[in-house]
C-alpha positions in Angstrom: 115.7 45.6 91.5 117.0 48.9 92.7 116.4 49.9 96.4 114.3 53.4 96.6 116.3 56.5 97.0 116.8 57.6 100.7 114.6 59.7 102.4 115.2 63.3 103.5 115.9 61.8 107.3 118.1 59.0 105.8 120.4 61.7 104.2 123.1 63.3 105.6 121.8 66.6 105.9 119.0 66.7 108.6 116.3 69.9 108.4 117.1 72.5 110.5 115.0 73.2 113.7 115.4 75.4 116.9 117.7 73.0 118.7 120.4 72.5 116.1 120.3 76.4 115.5 121.0 76.8 119.3 123.9 74.4 119.3 125.1 75.5 115.9 125.5 78.9 117.5 127.2 77.7 120.7 129.6 75.6 118.8 130.4 79.0 116.5 130.6 81.2 119.7 133.0 78.7 121.2 130.6 78.7 124.4 131.9 75.8 125.8 135.2 75.5 123.9 137.2 76.5 127.1 135.8 73.8 129.2 138.0 70.7 130.8 136.0 67.7 132.0 136.1 68.3 135.7 134.9 65.1 136.6 131.6 64.2 139.1 131.2 62.4 142.6 132.1 58.9 142.0 132.8 59.6 138.2 136.1 58.5 138.0 135.4 56.0 135.9 133.8 58.0 133.4 136.6 60.7 132.5 140.1 61.4 134.0 139.1 64.8 135.9 140.7 68.0 134.8 141.4 66.7 131.2 140.6 68.9 128.2 136.9 67.7 126.9 136.9 66.2 123.7 132.9 66.5 123.5 131.7 69.6 121.8 128.5 69.3 123.5 127.0 66.9 126.2 123.2 66.3 126.4 121.3 63.7 128.7 118.4 61.6 128.9 117.0 61.5 132.5 114.3 58.8 133.1 113.2 58.1 136.6 113.1 54.2 137.0 109.7 54.2 138.4 108.0 52.5 135.0 108.6 51.3 131.7 109.5 53.7 128.7 107.1 54.9 126.4 107.0 56.2 122.7 107.4 59.9 123.9 110.5 58.5 125.7 111.8 57.2 122.6 111.2 60.5 120.4 113.5 61.8 123.7 115.9 59.6 123.3 116.4 60.1 119.8 116.6 63.6 120.0 119.2 63.7 122.8 121.1 61.1 121.6 120.7 62.0 118.2 121.8 65.4 118.5 125.1 64.6 120.7 126.2 62.3 117.4 125.3 64.4 115.0 127.5 67.4 116.8 130.3 65.0 117.8 129.4 65.0 121.5 128.1 62.8 123.9 124.6 61.8 125.7 124.6 60.7 129.0 122.2 57.9 130.2 121.3 59.1 133.8 118.7 58.0 136.4 117.0 60.6 138.2 116.9 58.0 141.3 115.3 60.9 143.7 111.8 58.7 144.6 112.8 55.7 146.2 109.3 55.0 146.9 108.3 54.4 143.4 111.9 53.0 141.8 113.1 49.8 141.2 115.8 48.1 139.3 113.6 46.3 137.2 112.5 49.7 135.9 116.6 50.3 135.3 117.1 47.3 133.5 114.2 48.1 131.2 115.4 51.6 130.4 119.1 50.3 129.7 117.4 47.8 127.3 115.1 49.8 125.5 118.3 52.6 124.8 120.5 49.9 123.3 117.6 48.6 121.6 117.1 52.2 119.6 120.2 51.9 118.4 122.1 54.3 121.2 124.9 54.3 123.6 126.3 56.0 126.3 130.0 55.4 125.7 131.0 57.3 122.9 133.5 60.3 122.5 134.4 61.8 125.6 132.6 59.5 127.6 135.8 58.0 129.3 139.5 56.7 129.0 140.5 52.9 129.4 137.5 50.3 130.1 134.4 53.0 130.3 135.7 53.9 126.4 134.0 50.6 125.0 131.6 50.9 122.5 129.1 48.1 123.8 127.5 50.2 126.6 129.8 48.6 129.3 130.4 52.1 131.0 127.7 52.3 133.9 125.1 54.7 133.5 125.1 58.0 135.9 122.6 58.0 138.5 121.4 61.1 140.9 121.8 58.8 143.7 125.7 58.9 143.1 125.6 62.7 143.8 123.5 62.5 147.1 126.7 63.9 149.2 127.2 66.5 146.7 123.4 67.9 147.1 123.3 67.8 150.8 126.4 70.0 150.7 124.7 72.2 148.0 121.7 72.7 150.2 123.8 73.3 153.3 125.6 76.1 151.2 122.0 77.3 150.1 121.1 77.7 153.9 124.5 79.1 155.0 124.0 82.0 152.1 120.7 82.8 153.4 118.9 81.2 150.5 117.1 78.4 151.8 115.2 77.4 155.2 113.3 74.8 156.7 109.6 74.7 156.9 107.6 72.8 159.7 104.2 74.1 158.4 101.7 71.3 158.0 101.1 70.3 153.9 97.5 71.8 153.9 99.0 75.2 155.3 101.7 75.3 153.0 99.6 74.7 149.8 97.1 77.2 151.2 99.8 79.7 152.0 101.3 79.2 148.5 98.5 81.5 146.9 97.2 81.0 143.4 97.7 82.7 139.9 95.6 85.9 140.8 96.9 86.1 144.7 100.5 86.1 146.1 101.6 83.7 148.2 102.0 84.0 152.1 105.4 83.6 153.9 105.8 80.7 156.0 106.4 81.9 160.0 109.6 79.8 159.8 110.7 81.8 157.1 112.5 84.4 159.2 114.8 81.5 161.6 118.6 82.1 161.5 121.0 80.4 159.2 121.8 78.8 162.4 118.7 77.2 163.6 118.0 76.0 159.9 121.3 74.0 159.9 120.9 72.6 163.1 116.9 71.8 162.1 118.4 70.7 158.4 120.6 68.1 160.2 117.9 66.7 162.5 116.1 66.0 159.5 118.9 64.0 157.9 119.6 62.1 161.4 116.2 61.0 161.2 114.8 63.1 164.2 111.9 64.3 162.7 108.8 62.0 161.1 108.1 61.8 157.5 106.4 65.0 156.5 107.2 66.8 159.4 109.5 69.2 157.9 111.1 70.5 154.0 113.7 72.5 153.1 112.6 75.3 151.0 114.5 77.6 148.6 114.0 81.7 149.7 113.0 82.8 146.5 109.7 85.3 146.2 106.5 84.0 147.6 105.0 87.0 145.4 106.5 85.9 142.3 103.8 85.6 139.3 105.6 82.5 138.7 104.3 79.8 141.7 107.1 77.6 141.0 109.4 80.2 142.3 107.4 80.7 145.8 109.7 79.3 147.8 109.8 75.5 146.1 110.8 72.7 148.5 114.0 71.1 147.5 114.3 68.3 150.6 111.9 66.0 152.0 112.1 63.4 154.7 111.1 59.8 153.2 112.1 56.9 155.2 112.1 54.5 152.3 115.0 52.2 151.2 116.7 53.2 147.9 117.1 50.7 145.1 120.9 51.9 144.8 121.6 53.7 148.1 119.5 51.5 150.8 119.1 53.3 154.0 121.8 55.4 153.8 119.4 58.1 153.6 116.1 59.4 155.3 116.1 62.7 153.4 115.8 62.9 149.6 116.4 66.0 147.0 113.0 67.2 145.0 113.4 66.2 141.3 113.9 69.9 141.1 116.2 70.6 142.8 118.6 67.6 142.0 117.9 67.8 137.9 119.9 70.8 137.5 123.0 69.8 140.1 123.1 66.7 138.2 123.4 68.7 134.8 126.3 70.8 136.2 128.3 68.0 137.8 128.2 65.9 134.4 128.8 69.3 132.5 126.1 69.1 130.5 126.0 71.8 127.8 122.0 71.4 126.5 119.7 70.3 129.0 116.8 69.4 126.5 113.1 68.5 128.3 109.8 68.9 127.1 107.6 72.1 127.2 106.0 71.1 130.5 109.1 71.9 132.8 109.5 75.4 130.9 107.9 77.1 134.2 110.7 75.0 136.0 113.5 76.6 134.1 113.6 80.0 136.2 114.0 77.7 139.4 116.9 75.9 137.1 118.6 79.0 136.4 118.3 80.5 140.0 119.4 77.3 141.4 122.7 77.5 139.1 123.7 81.4 139.6 123.4 80.5 143.8 125.7 77.6 143.6 128.1 79.4 141.3 128.9 82.4 143.0 130.8 83.3 146.3 129.3 83.9 149.2 130.1 84.9 152.8 129.3 82.7 155.5 128.0 84.2 159.1 131.5 84.0 160.4 133.0 86.2 157.6 134.7 83.6 155.5 134.1 84.1 151.9 133.3 80.3 150.3 133.8 80.0 146.4 131.0 78.7 144.5 130.1 75.1 144.4 129.7 74.6 140.7 132.0 76.1 137.9 130.9 78.2 134.7 129.4 77.8 132.3 126.4 76.3 133.7 124.3 74.3 131.7 120.9 75.6 130.1 117.8 74.1 129.9 115.7 73.9 126.9 112.2 72.8 126.0 110.6 71.3 123.2 107.2 70.0 122.6 106.0 66.2 124.1 104.6 63.8 121.8 100.9 63.7 121.4 100.3 60.8 119.4 96.5 59.7 118.4 94.3 56.9 119.5 97.5 57.0 122.3 98.0 57.1 126.2 101.2 58.0 127.8 100.3 59.2 131.4 102.3 56.7 133.3 99.4 56.3 135.6 96.8 55.5 133.0 99.2 53.1 131.9 99.5 51.3 134.9 96.0 51.3 135.5 95.5 49.6 132.1 98.1 46.8 133.7 96.5 46.2 137.0 93.0 46.3 136.2 94.0 43.6 133.3 92.9 45.6 130.4 96.0 44.6 128.9 98.2 41.6 129.5 101.2 43.6 130.9 103.8 46.3 130.2 104.7 44.8 127.0 101.6 44.1 125.7 101.6 44.8 121.9 98.8 47.4 121.9 100.5 49.5 124.7 102.6 52.4 123.9 105.5 51.2 125.8 108.8 50.4 124.0 108.7 47.0 125.3 105.2 46.8 123.7 105.9 48.3 120.5 109.0 45.9 119.9 106.5 43.3 120.7 104.3 44.3 118.5 107.2 44.2 115.7 108.3 48.1 115.6 111.9 48.4 114.6 114.2 50.7 115.9 114.8 52.3 112.6 111.2 53.0 112.3 110.8 55.0 115.7 114.3 56.7 114.7 112.7 57.5 111.3 109.5 58.6 113.1 111.2 60.9 115.4 113.0 62.6 112.6 109.8 62.9 110.7 107.7 64.6 113.1 110.4 67.0 114.0 111.1 69.2 116.7 109.1 72.3 117.7 108.2 74.3 120.9 104.6 74.2 119.9 101.9 71.4 121.1 100.3 69.4 118.3 98.7 66.4 117.7 100.3 63.5 115.4 98.4 60.9 113.8 99.4 57.5 114.6 99.2 56.4 111.0 102.4 58.5 110.5 104.5 56.2 113.0 102.5 53.2 111.0 103.7 54.9 107.8 107.4 54.8 109.3 107.3 51.0 110.0 105.9 50.1 106.4 108.9 52.2 105.0 111.3 50.2 106.9 109.9 47.0 106.2 108.9 47.3 102.5 112.4 46.5 101.4 113.3 44.3 104.5 110.5 42.0 105.7 110.5 38.6 103.6 107.5 37.8 101.9 104.7 34.9 102.8 101.7 33.7 102.2 99.1 33.2 105.1 95.2 32.1 105.2 93.5 34.1 108.4 90.2 32.8 107.7 90.1 29.6 106.1 88.0 27.7 103.7 89.0 24.5 101.7 89.3 24.8 98.2 88.8 21.3 96.2 90.4 21.2 92.5 88.1 18.3 91.4 90.1 17.4 88.2 93.4 17.5 90.0 94.0 13.7 89.5 92.9 13.6 86.0 95.0 16.2 85.0 98.3 16.0 87.0 98.0 12.4 88.7 96.5 10.9 92.2 98.6 12.4 95.0 100.6 14.5 93.0 101.8 17.9 94.5 103.5 20.3 92.3 106.8 22.6 93.6 105.9 26.5 93.6 108.3 29.3 94.1 108.1 32.6 94.8 110.6 35.5 95.5 111.1 36.1 99.3 112.4 39.6 99.1 110.6 41.1 95.4 112.5 44.8 96.2 116.0 43.2 96.9 118.9 45.6 96.0 120.4 45.5 92.6 122.8 42.8 92.3 121.7 41.1 95.6 120.6 37.1 95.2 116.9 37.2 95.6 115.8 34.8 98.5 113.4 32.2 97.1 110.6 30.7 99.1 109.2 27.1 98.2 105.8 25.4 98.6 103.8 22.7 96.6 100.4 22.9 95.5 98.1 20.0 95.5 94.5 18.8 94.9 93.6 20.8 98.1 94.4 24.2 99.2 93.2 27.0 102.1 91.9 30.1 100.9 90.3 33.3 102.4 86.7 32.8 103.1 86.0 35.8 101.3 87.8 35.3 98.4 84.9 33.3 97.4 81.2 34.7 97.1 78.1 33.1 95.6 76.4 36.2 94.7 78.9 38.7 94.3 78.5 42.5 94.1 79.5 44.4 90.8 83.4 44.9 90.2 84.1 41.4 92.5 86.9 39.7 91.2 87.6 36.8 92.9 86.2 33.4 92.8 82.0 32.9 92.2 80.4 30.0 90.8 78.6 29.8 87.3 75.5 31.9 86.9 72.8 33.2 84.7 73.3 35.9 82.3 71.0 38.4 81.2 69.9 36.3 78.6 69.4 33.7 80.8 72.3 31.6 79.4 74.5 30.4 81.8 78.1 31.9 82.4 81.2 29.9 83.7 82.6 30.7 87.1 85.2 33.0 87.5 89.0 32.5 86.7 91.4 33.5 89.2 95.2 32.6 89.6 96.3 30.8 92.6 99.4 33.0 93.3 102.5 31.2 92.0 100.6 28.5 90.8 98.0 27.5 88.3 94.8 29.4 87.1 91.8 27.8 88.0 87.7 28.3 87.4 85.3 28.3 90.0 82.6 25.4 89.6 80.4 25.4 93.0 80.3 25.1 96.7 79.3 23.0 99.3 77.5 24.3 102.7 76.9 22.5 105.9 73.7 22.3 107.6 73.7 25.8 109.0 74.0 27.0 105.5 77.9 28.0 105.9 80.4 27.4 103.4 82.5 24.4 104.0 84.0 23.7 100.8 84.8 25.4 97.3 85.2 23.7 94.1 87.1 24.7 91.2 88.8 22.8 88.3 92.3 23.5 87.3 93.4 25.2 84.0 96.5 22.7 82.9 99.8 24.5 81.6 99.2 27.7 83.2 101.6 27.6 86.2 103.0 30.7 86.8 106.3 31.2 85.5 105.8 28.9 82.5 105.4 29.7 79.0 101.5 29.1 79.3 101.1 31.4 82.3 99.9 34.0 79.9 97.5 32.3 77.9 94.4 32.4 79.9 93.2 35.5 81.3 92.6 35.7 85.1 90.7 38.4 86.7 92.9 38.4 90.1 95.4 36.4 91.8 94.5 35.0 95.3 96.6 33.8 98.3 96.7 30.1 99.5 98.4 27.6 101.4 98.4 24.1 100.6 96.6 21.6 102.8 99.5 19.2 102.1 102.5 21.3 103.8 100.8 24.6 105.2 101.4 25.0 108.9 99.1 25.8 111.7 99.8 29.1 113.4 98.3 31.3 116.1 97.8 34.8 114.4 97.1 37.8 116.7 95.0 40.7 115.0 95.8 43.8 116.9 94.6 47.3 116.3 94.6 50.5 118.1 93.9 50.0 121.5 91.1 53.3 121.7 88.5 53.9 119.3 88.9 57.7 120.2 91.7 59.8 118.9 92.3 61.6 122.1 91.0 59.2 124.6 92.1 61.3 127.9 91.7 64.5 126.4 89.4 67.4 128.3 89.0 64.7 131.5 87.2 62.0 129.5 86.9 58.5 131.0 90.0 56.8 128.9 88.4 53.3 129.6 85.3 54.1 127.7 87.3 54.4 124.6 88.9 50.9 124.7 88.4 49.6 121.3 86.5 45.8 122.1 88.3 44.6 118.8 91.9 45.6 119.4 92.8 42.0 119.7 91.3 39.1 117.9 93.2 35.6 117.9 92.7 33.2 114.7 93.7 29.9 113.8 95.5 30.1 110.4 97.8 28.3 108.1 100.9 29.7 106.7 103.3 28.3 103.8 105.7 25.9 104.8 108.9 28.4 104.3 107.9 29.7 108.3 108.4 26.5 110.0 111.5 27.4 111.7 111.7 31.3 111.6 113.1 32.5 114.9 111.0 34.7 117.6 111.0 38.7 116.4 111.2 37.8 112.5 109.5 40.5 110.2 107.3 39.0 107.6 104.9 40.7 105.1 101.7 38.6 105.0 101.0 39.3 101.5 97.5 41.0 101.0 97.1 41.1 104.9 100.0 43.3 106.2 103.1 43.1 108.1 103.7 40.7 110.9 106.3 39.3 113.4 106.8 36.2 115.4 106.2 36.8 118.8 109.3 37.7 121.3 107.6 35.4 124.2 105.1 33.1 123.0 106.9 31.7 119.4 108.4 29.1 120.6 108.7 25.1 121.1 107.5 24.9 117.6 104.5 26.8 118.4 104.1 29.2 115.5 102.7 32.8 116.7 102.8 35.5 114.7 101.4 39.5 115.7 100.1 41.7 112.8 101.7 45.0 113.1 100.1 47.1 110.6 98.2 46.4 107.4 99.6 47.6 103.8 97.7 50.5 104.0 95.8 52.9 106.8 92.3 51.2 107.3 91.7 53.9 109.9 91.9 56.9 107.3 88.6 58.9 106.6 
């Protein structure tokens, strides 16, 4: 069988978007062509300083290590690493670890693992010479804390140039004096301090002589600016907290908006790509780059060259991912975990990358999703079915088929012993990969049919509605004559004819009976001699395997569960997880954790990465064969 033609996103050509247009224009103009790799503080392992930079562009993915990455981060990873690869550049994985109270090495390790799993690395062209040039991600990621010394010098340089001051107002007064969109801010009473006073006070902050919250360093810009982010933003604060990387070396830490542009400049990032919520911060980004690259005259008359070299990086914003039936707020995701609404950060219902991975989503499906939704500057909602569709597209030609019965009832073939022999088990085969590539050997599944098999409970109805094509017993026709029971094929096996059922004391069907029609086995000359109205899946009682199957669905019933201030917990789907005891065919006896399958009729499943072990079969449902949420 031939493999379907590749989709547009699998072709070498990528559809244009505004980011590609910007990059292609910069390459055509030679904006960064003369750049030589200057290196960064603590960066000798990444590249020899002063060498020509072989990377045409440099992007970065800069997560704060204060939580687990989610599907929105996956989009950003694919954009930044993807563009770098596409244009012969390099993408830096950098930890913006400027907030020690919320950061942890657990999150650092999870982020590294997520980027690797998605298929990207940061040891690419232009990254390093020697040991750091390996392609196995052995080069250490960048981290903001490596630049703390430089950032402190940059802060003092701003003070010396008259562009920063130490403010000792209370947090409440600072907030009140900042103004709002309709009212300009009010200058701090500390704004007129001399350079010498500010330097002395800032050094006292550094040396631990002031209490937490007693003072901040602020950029001196314009308290009347219509952009509130330019109303003398704070750039350093006092925090006595042990940092996971620098320990207790510092008791003052740079603010993210101050640190991030400096990190970009030191790493010679060309295109600093972020989401739209940072658009209002871009003027400060550009202001800081300009101040730190210009020559200044100190109070003693000495001219000092700028700390940063041109050309400065530029910031560009794209719309964040808004995915229906999903929340991506770190705070709200943490609330779900802390209040035991889910089993943890890797709960398969969570939109975290670890959760999606455990659910069974593949790196290919997430990269395809990122390509398919594109890059724009306009906020919009992407329907969750788009993500599921990308998963189906990836697994259609790669996931082995298997049969599973999730709501079993026993079917007894009452004439089996007479026709096939008492205790006989008939071998059956089916292709494991129906859509194998042309020329590829098609793998085969083996199982056996006997007198008793498990079928889905809803594959039998005593009183079927019009159009029902599965098993039902004999019934009276319009003329009063008895009509035979319906005929169906047990997939890969024989055609059978339903004869009746047995119920327990409560009227629940506990057994279905049918007769085997001889010489109708699939793949034999007699298979087409009897017409069957349907083919149903089944698992043999003799060789079927017990399995725990976790039927996951969307975590929320509301497409926008936290929009407009709604209580997202009120929208939790009570049916987002159902656990059933099922039977699966014997071909699944020794499959490893993380293996994908299409359970025929039911959808796509994966063996659980955590609990599928020690002979215990545990399968997670990823998605159905079609969108069951469609209107």
